[in-house]
N, CA, C and O atoms as a Tinker XYZ file with bonds, in Angstrom:
   192  protein
     1  N    -34.806000    0.425000   44.915000    73     2
     2  CA   -35.094000   -0.157000   43.397000    64     1     3
     3  C    -36.211000    0.367000   42.781000    63     2     4     5
     4  O    -36.325000    0.964000   41.710000    81     3
     5  N    -37.309000   -0.060000   43.923000    73     3     6
     6  CA   -38.472000    0.448000   43.670000    64     5     7
     7  C    -38.567000    1.758000   43.145000    63     6     8     9
     8  O    -39.300000    2.265000   42.296000    81     7
     9  N    -37.662000    2.175000   43.842000    73     7    10
    10  CA   -37.987000    4.018000   43.818000    64     9    11
    11  C    -37.538000    4.555000   42.493000    63    10    12    13
    12  O    -37.785000    5.636000   41.958000    81    11
    13  N    -36.714000    3.389000   42.036000    73    11    14
    14  CA   -35.838000    3.515000   40.214000    64    13    15
    15  C    -36.223000    3.275000   39.423000    63    14    16    17
    16  O    -35.815000    3.620000   38.313000    81    15
    17  N    -37.762000    2.147000   39.795000    73    15    18
    18  CA   -38.346000    1.468000   38.084000    64    17    19
    19  C    -39.754000    2.303000   38.493000    63    18    20    21
    20  O    -40.777000    1.938000   37.914000    81    19
    21  N    -39.847000    3.360000   39.422000    73    19    22
    22  CA   -41.426000    4.402000   39.335000    64    21    23
    23  C    -41.179000    5.124000   38.939000    63    22    24    25
    24  O    -41.904000    5.562000   38.045000    81    23
    25  N    -39.657000    5.988000   39.381000    73    23    26
    26  CA   -39.264000    7.043000   38.657000    64    25    27
    27  C    -39.076000    6.730000   37.279000    63    26    28    29
    28  O    -39.268000    7.735000   36.594000    81    27
    29  N    -38.709000    5.503000   36.464000    73    27    30
    30  CA   -38.556000    4.895000   35.072000    64    29    31
    31  C    -39.852000    5.697000   34.473000    63    30    32    33
    32  O    -40.171000    6.775000   33.971000    81    31
    33  N    -40.509000    4.118000   34.967000    73    31    34
    34  CA   -41.922000    4.375000   34.192000    64    33    35
    35  C    -42.745000    5.330000   34.227000    63    34    36    37
    36  O    -43.503000    5.396000   33.260000    81    35
    37  N    -42.906000    6.504000   35.443000    73    35    38
    38  CA   -43.056000    8.000000   35.363000    64    37    39
    39  C    -42.894000    8.924000   34.495000    63    38    40    41
    40  O    -43.619000    9.811000   34.044000    81    39
    41  N    -41.090000    8.353000   34.201000    73    39    42
    42  CA   -40.298000    9.725000   33.416000    64    41    43
    43  C    -41.005000    9.125000   31.647000    63    42    44    45
    44  O    -41.194000    9.912000   30.719000    81    43
    45  N    -41.231000    7.891000   31.584000    73    43    46
    46  CA   -41.985000    7.213000   30.010000    64    45    47
    47  C    -43.074000    7.655000   29.521000    63    46    48    49
    48  O    -43.355000    7.793000   28.331000    81    47
    49  N    -44.117000    8.034000   31.038000    73    47    50
    50  CA   -45.503000    7.964000   30.533000    64    49    51
    51  C    -44.886000    9.361000   30.364000    63    50    52    53
    52  O    -44.789000    9.494000   29.144000    81    51
    53  N    -44.491000   10.300000   30.867000    73    51    54
    54  CA   -44.391000   11.989000   31.083000    64    53    55
    55  C    -43.875000   12.402000   29.642000    63    54    56    57
    56  O    -44.118000   13.496000   29.132000    81    55
    57  N    -43.071000   11.307000   28.997000    73    55    58
    58  CA   -42.674000   11.789000   27.668000    64    57    59
    59  C    -43.360000   11.508000   26.632000    63    58    60    61
    60  O    -43.308000   12.145000   25.580000    81    59
    61  N    -43.958000   10.674000   26.812000    73    59    62
    62  CA   -45.410000    9.924000   25.632000    64    61    63
    63  C    -46.665000   10.793000   25.728000    63    62    64    65
    64  O    -47.470000   11.001000   24.820000    81    63
    65  N    -46.709000   11.435000   27.425000    73    63    66
    66  CA   -47.887000   12.492000   26.786000    64    65    67
    67  C    -47.568000   13.913000   26.594000    63    66    68    69
    68  O    -48.383000   14.813000   26.394000    81    67
    69  N    -45.670000   14.064000   26.718000    73    67    70
    70  CA   -45.191000   15.575000   26.435000    64    69    71
    71  C    -45.869000   15.382000   24.241000    63    70    72    73
    72  O    -46.731000   15.942000   23.565000    81    71
    73  N    -45.029000   14.508000   24.035000    73    71    74
    74  CA   -45.243000   13.492000   22.754000    64    73    75
    75  C    -46.799000   13.813000   22.155000    63    74    76    77
    76  O    -46.958000   14.409000   21.090000    81    75
    77  N    -47.617000   13.460000   22.767000    73    75    78
    78  CA   -49.106000   13.772000   22.355000    64    77    79
    79  C    -49.630000   14.644000   22.555000    63    78    80    81
    80  O    -50.709000   14.678000   21.963000    81    79
    81  N    -49.410000   15.518000   23.178000    73    79    82
    82  CA   -49.130000   16.944000   23.541000    64    81    83
    83  C    -48.977000   18.146000   22.187000    63    82    84    85
    84  O    -49.726000   19.080000   21.902000    81    83
    85  N    -47.474000   17.598000   21.413000    73    83    86
    86  CA   -46.704000   18.176000   20.679000    64    85    87
    87  C    -47.873000   18.295000   19.006000    63    86    88    89
    88  O    -48.077000   19.137000   18.132000    81    87
    89  N    -48.440000   16.665000   19.393000    73    87    90
    90  CA   -49.022000   16.324000   18.285000    64    89    91
    91  C    -50.436000   17.162000   18.252000    63    90    92    93
    92  O    -51.022000   17.472000   17.214000    81    91
    93  N    -50.816000   17.430000   19.414000    73    91    94
    94  CA   -52.220000   18.514000   19.426000    64    93    95
    95  C    -52.216000   20.011000   19.110000    63    94    96    97
    96  O    -53.050000   20.900000   18.940000    81    95
    97  N    -51.013000   19.886000   19.112000    73    95    98
    98  CA   -50.627000   21.534000   19.340000    64    97    99
    99  C    -50.556000   22.043000   17.976000    63    98   100   101
   100  O    -51.214000   22.927000   17.427000    81    99
   101  N    -49.386000   21.113000   17.438000    73    99   102
   102  CA   -49.414000   21.282000   15.774000    64   101   103
   103  C    -50.306000   21.291000   15.286000    63   102   104   105
   104  O    -50.504000   22.201000   14.481000    81   103
   105  N    -51.529000   20.080000   15.553000    73   103   106
   106  CA   -53.130000   20.410000   14.451000    64   105   107
   107  C    -53.672000   21.640000   14.981000    63   106   108   109
   108  O    -54.316000   22.425000   14.286000    81   107
   109  N    -53.440000   21.798000   16.091000    73   107   110
   110  CA   -54.411000   23.188000   16.543000    64   109   111
   111  C    -53.977000   24.383000   15.844000    63   110   112   113
   112  O    -54.790000   25.257000   15.543000    81   111
   113  N    -52.665000   24.477000   15.551000    73   111   114
   114  CA   -51.929000   25.502000   14.633000    64   113   115
   115  C    -52.252000   25.086000   13.248000    63   114   116   117
   116  O    -52.162000   26.089000   12.540000    81   115
   117  N    -52.495000   24.341000   12.748000    73   115   118
   118  CA   -52.613000   24.629000   11.254000    64   117   119
   119  C    -54.396000   24.272000   11.146000    63   118   120   121
   120  O    -55.094000   24.194000   10.135000    81   119
   121  N    -54.655000   24.155000   12.133000    73   119   122
   122  CA   -56.455000   24.181000   12.163000    64   121   123
   123  C    -56.628000   25.705000   12.629000    63   122   124   125
   124  O    -57.743000   25.868000   13.124000    81   123
   125  N    -55.850000   26.861000   12.613000    73   123   126
   126  CA   -55.886000   28.257000   13.466000    64   125   127
   127  C    -55.431000   29.224000   12.437000    63   126   128   129
   128  O    -55.680000   30.430000   12.424000    81   127
   129  N    -54.706000   28.526000   11.543000    73   127   130
   130  CA   -54.369000   29.864000   10.609000    64   129   131
   131  C    -54.639000   28.621000    9.205000    63   130   132   133
   132  O    -53.895000   27.640000    9.208000    81   131
   133  N    -55.441000   28.714000    8.356000    73   131   134
   134  CA   -54.959000   27.689000    7.560000    64   133   135
   135  C    -54.097000   28.753000    6.352000    63   134   136   137
   136  O    -53.077000   28.432000    5.741000    81   135
   137  N    -54.484000   29.433000    6.293000    73   135   138
   138  CA   -53.521000   30.227000    5.361000    64   137   139
   139  C    -52.239000   29.925000    5.451000    63   138   140   141
   140  O    -51.873000   29.564000    4.333000    81   139
   141  N    -51.518000   29.893000    6.078000    73   139   142
   142  CA   -50.297000   29.441000    6.502000    64   141   143
   143  C    -49.404000   28.703000    5.585000    63   142   144   145
   144  O    -49.941000   28.470000    4.502000    81   143
   145  N    -48.344000   28.321000    5.692000    73   143   146
   146  CA   -48.023000   26.857000    5.462000    64   145   147
   147  C    -47.878000   26.043000    6.424000    63   146   148   149
   148  O    -47.185000   26.279000    7.414000    81   147
   149  N    -48.750000   24.630000    6.157000    73   147   150
   150  CA   -48.904000   23.979000    7.850000    64   149   151
   151  C    -47.738000   23.207000    8.172000    63   150   152   153
   152  O    -47.085000   22.448000    7.455000    81   151
   153  N    -47.518000   23.694000    9.971000    73   151   154
   154  CA   -46.211000   22.877000   10.425000    64   153   155
   155  C    -46.404000   21.709000   10.259000    63   154   156   157
   156  O    -47.465000   21.330000    9.763000    81   155
   157  N    -45.489000   20.894000   10.607000    73   155   158
   158  CA   -45.644000   19.632000   10.820000    64   157   159
   159  C    -44.584000   19.058000   11.786000    63   158   160   161
   160  O    -43.786000   19.951000   12.071000    81   159
   161  N    -44.248000   17.725000   12.475000    73   159   162
   162  CA   -43.113000   17.852000   13.344000    64   161   163
   163  C    -41.745000   17.782000   12.649000    63   162   164   165
   164  O    -40.805000   18.132000   13.363000    81   163
   165  N    -41.501000   17.470000   11.625000    73   163   166
   166  CA   -40.087000   18.030000   11.115000    64   165   167
   167  C    -39.800000   19.166000   11.249000    63   166   168   169
   168  O    -38.697000   19.649000   11.504000    81   167
   169  N    -41.048000   19.802000   11.042000    73   167   170
   170  CA   -39.869000   21.326000   11.098000    64   169   171
   171  C    -40.416000   22.268000   12.664000    63   170   172   173
   172  O    -40.292000   23.449000   12.989000    81   171
   173  N    -40.892000   21.355000   13.184000    73   171   174
   174  CA   -41.221000   21.482000   14.992000    64   173   175
   175  C    -39.601000   21.915000   15.851000    63   174   176   177
   176  O    -38.704000   21.073000   15.887000    81   175
   177  N    -39.453000   23.058000   16.378000    73   175   178
   178  CA   -38.030000   23.214000   16.874000    64   177   179
   179  C    -38.274000   22.817000   18.222000    63   178   180   181
   180  O    -39.207000   22.998000   19.005000    81   179
   181  N    -37.094000   22.182000   18.278000    73   179   182
   182  CA   -37.316000   21.104000   19.612000    64   181   183
   183  C    -36.236000   21.937000   20.419000    63   182   184   185
   184  O    -36.369000   21.811000   21.636000    81   183
   185  N    -35.521000   22.503000   20.143000    73   183   186
   186  CA   -34.457000   23.453000   21.367000    64   185   187
   187  C    -35.501000   24.309000   22.308000    63   186   188   189
   188  O    -35.015000   24.914000   23.264000    81   187
   189  N    -36.979000   24.383000   22.061000    73   187   190
   190  CA   -37.325000   25.015000   22.780000    64   189   191
   191  C    -37.565000   24.188000   24.014000    63   190   192
   192  O    -37.991000   24.719000   25.039000    81   191
């Protein structure tokens, strides 16, 4: 049961860090290509 709890906590931490990384990645895309239309989380392809 303790192992299941640790797995759940680590999964939540991993998902939060992936969400943060995605936001940083989108900001970087927008900074590196100012002439293109800006990318947002709504238009991000989550299937990849």
